[in-house]
N, C-alpha and C positions, 0 to 999 in steps of 0.2 A: 504493500499499499504506500503510495507515494503522495503525501499531502502537499509537498512543495509543487508537484506536477499539476495538482488540482488548483492550487492558487495561481499558478502561471496561466492555466486555462481560463480562469475567472478573469484575469487581467485582460485577456483578449477582446472582452465585450460581447463576443458571439459565443455563446455557451451552449452545451448539450447536457443539461443537468436533469436529474430526477431525484427522488428519494426512495430509500429502501428500508424496510422494517424486518428485523429478525426476532422472532419471539420464541423463547425457550420455556416450555411448560415445566412444572414440578415433577411430572411423570417422565421427563426426559425427551418428550416430542419437541422437535425444532421445526418451526415454519417460517417461511420467508415471503414477503409481499413487496411490491413496488408500485409506484404510480406511473411508471413508463409503460409504453404499449408493447413492449416485449420482455420476456423473461431475462432475468440477470442472475449471474452466479456471484455471490458475495461470501468470501470465506468458506467456499465449499457448499453453501446453501443455495438452492435455487429459489430465487424470489420472484414469485408468480405475478404476472401482469394482469391476470383476469380475476383476481380476488376481490376487486372492488373496494380495496382499503385506501383510505386517505387520511391526512392528519391536518389538524388546524395549527394555527401559529403557536410556536414554542415560546414559552416565557422562561427566561433564564436570568439568573442574577449572579453577581460576584460574592455575595456574602453566603450565609447558611440558610437562606429561605429556600423553600422546596421549589425546584423547577417543575413546571407542569405543562401539559398539553392534553390534547384529546384525539383519539383515533376513531374514525367512524367507518362503516363498511356494511356490506350486505351479508346476509346469512346465506351461505351456499353449502351443498353437501360436500363440494370437493375441497373446501377450505375450512372456514369457521362455521360450525353448525350450532343451531340453537340447543340441541341436545347436550353438546359438549359444554356450552355456556351455563346452561341450567344445572348440569352435573358438577359445576365448579372446577373443571379441568384447566380453566384459564386464570383462576384466582391466584394473584401473586406471581404470575409469570414474569420472567425477565424479559426486558425489551431493549433493543439497540436500534437506533434511528441513524441512517448515514445519508450525507449529501454525496450523490455519486455522479460522475461523468460517464453517461451510459454508452458513450462511444469508446471509452477506456475504462472498464469497471475497477481497475486497480487504482484509478485516481479518485479517491473518496476520503471523506473525513467523518468521524462520529460526531453527531450533533447532540445526541441525547442517549443516556443509559438510565435505566430504572426498572420500574415494574408496573403491571397493570393493577389499578385500583378498581373502583366501583364500575361495573359493566351493567348496562341497561339494554333491554330489547323492546323494539316497538315497530310494527309494521314491517316485518321481514328485514330490519336492519338493527344494528347495534351501535352503541356508543361505549367506548372504553376510556377511563381516566388513565393518563400516564403519570406516574409518580416518580420524581428523580431520586438520586441516590441519597440525598440529604433527608429524604423522608424517614430514613432509618433513625436519624437523630431525634425524631419526635416519638420514638417507642421507648417505653420503660426498659432499663437494663439493670442487670444485677440480680441478687437474690433477696427474698423477703424472709424475715425472721418470723416464722410461724410454727405452731405445734405440728402441723402436718407435713409430710414429705413433699418437697419441691421437685423431685425427680419424676420422670416418666418411666413407668415399668418397662424394663428392658433397654433403656437408653445407656449412654456411656457412663453416667453418673450412677444409675442404679445397678448396672452390670448383671442383672438377672437374665438368665436364659430363658426367654419365652417360648423356645422350641423344645424345652425338656418335657418328657412324657408326663402327661397328667395335667398339664397346664395349657392345653389348647385342644380344640376339636376341630377337625377338617371334614366337611360333609357337603353334599349337594342339597340345594333347595328342593323341597318336595312339591311346591306349587307356585304359581304366580303370586306375587306380593305387592302390596301398597308401598313397599320400600321402608317400612317402619316396624311392622309386626310380623314376626316369622313363627310359624308353628311347624314342629317336627315330631313325627310319630316314632321313628327310630333315631334315638339320640344316645351317644355314649353315656355310660353311668358316671355322673358327676353330682357332687353335693348341691342341693338347692341354693340358688343364688351365687353360685361359684363364679359366674361370669359377669356379674353386676359391676359396672365401672370398667369393664374390659373393651378391647378392640374387636370390631366387626369388620374383617377384611374380605373384599370380593375378588376372587382369583381368576374367574373367567366369565365370558359373556360381555354384553354391552357395558357393563359397569366395572369392568376390570380396573383395579388399582384404587377404587373409592373405599373410604373407610367411614365407619360409624362407631359411636360410643354406646355400649349397651346400658339401657336404664333399668330394666326389669328382666330377671332370669327367673321364670317360674315353672316348676315341675307340676304337671297335672296328671290325671288319671290316664288320659289317652296320649300323652307325650310331654313335650316341652315347649314353652313359649319364650321367645327372646324379643324383647321390644327396645327399640333404639330411641335415644333423646330426640334426634332429628332424622327425617326420612333420607334415605339415598335416592336422589332424584332420577338417576339413570334407570333404564328399564331392567328389571330383574325378572328372570324366567326360571321355570323348573328345570333343574339339572345344572344351573350355575354353581360352581364350586366356591365355597366360602370357608374362611378360617375364623374361628372365635377364640380369643385369647383371654385367660383368666383375669378377672378384675381386681383392682388394688384400690382400697378407700384412703390410702395415704396415712393410715394410722400406725402406731408402733406395734400394736398388738397383731394386726394383719401381717406387716413385715416380717415379725419374728415367728409367728406360728404358721402362717399359710405359706409364705416363700422362703423361711429360713435365711432371710437376707439382711438381718437387722444391722451388721456391721457396715452396710452401705446406705443405711437410713439417712436421708438428707433433710430432716426436720428438726425442731427444736422443742421437744415435748415438755420441757420444763419452763418454758417462757410463760410468765403469768397472763392470764386473760384479762379483759377489760373489767370483769367483776372483781378482780383482785384490788383494784384501786379503791373501791368502796367497802372492802371487807374489814371486819374488826374481830378481835379475839373473842371467843365464846367457850363455854364448857367443853363443847365438842371440837372446838378449833382453837387449842391452846397456842399462844404466840410466844414461843421460847426463844426466838432469835436464831434458831438453828435451821437446817435445810428442811424445805417443805416437801421434798421428794426423796429423802434418804432412804435407800434400800427399796424403791419402787420405780417402775416405769409404767406410765398409764398407756 
């Protein structure tokens, strides 16, 4: 990529310019678009000319304010579909916008890097907010001092192996579903409520890669019912393979007895709660000045 060559081209006054967008979704899918009338190859990605994507004026600053813009386009089966947007596959996707000399695509400059924000759909089209890299500075960072664990089960801080036998179930859906409540006749033997707060992962079908969080895990006479907090919006059909991972409620008791992973517990169970500020000594609550939790873990 030769930026100097592009600047020399701009200096001629007669230019052959267009814009290209490269979108990288969190599931690894990379898509390219351009407002030129022919496809362009940028960094090995084919930027399609027939995707109907365009961008409005880009607002950039020299300080820490968030750069922003907006992309608009048509919903087409070949590129960006309404089903993929509704399923959340484009949420938080990385975006790179380039100004390109279409006569010599190696002559280009990156105008914008960031991510997709809010996406709205209407009348067969979509609008996507583009958020610059400084948007990350608006997000809370660091850890909170709280009684419950701040790690996610199975992440690098938790270190628990969620693929260990007895901590997941892999099975096929037995019927079409509304994406939120699932009923199984043949389900492996697990303790009731074993999967509450756990992950519900779709491994095959139209919803492959999407994840939900288990709200209710109920054992009934004719099988087992799994209910999610939020519905999986992509189509789920009988035979789709899913994996359900055991749930963790972030308490010390669950970490120690259910997972045997207390050495990696990332909470602060002895931090006083808000009620401690207004507490006073009583016959059943002697105030000796000693440890309030000596010899016990709640």
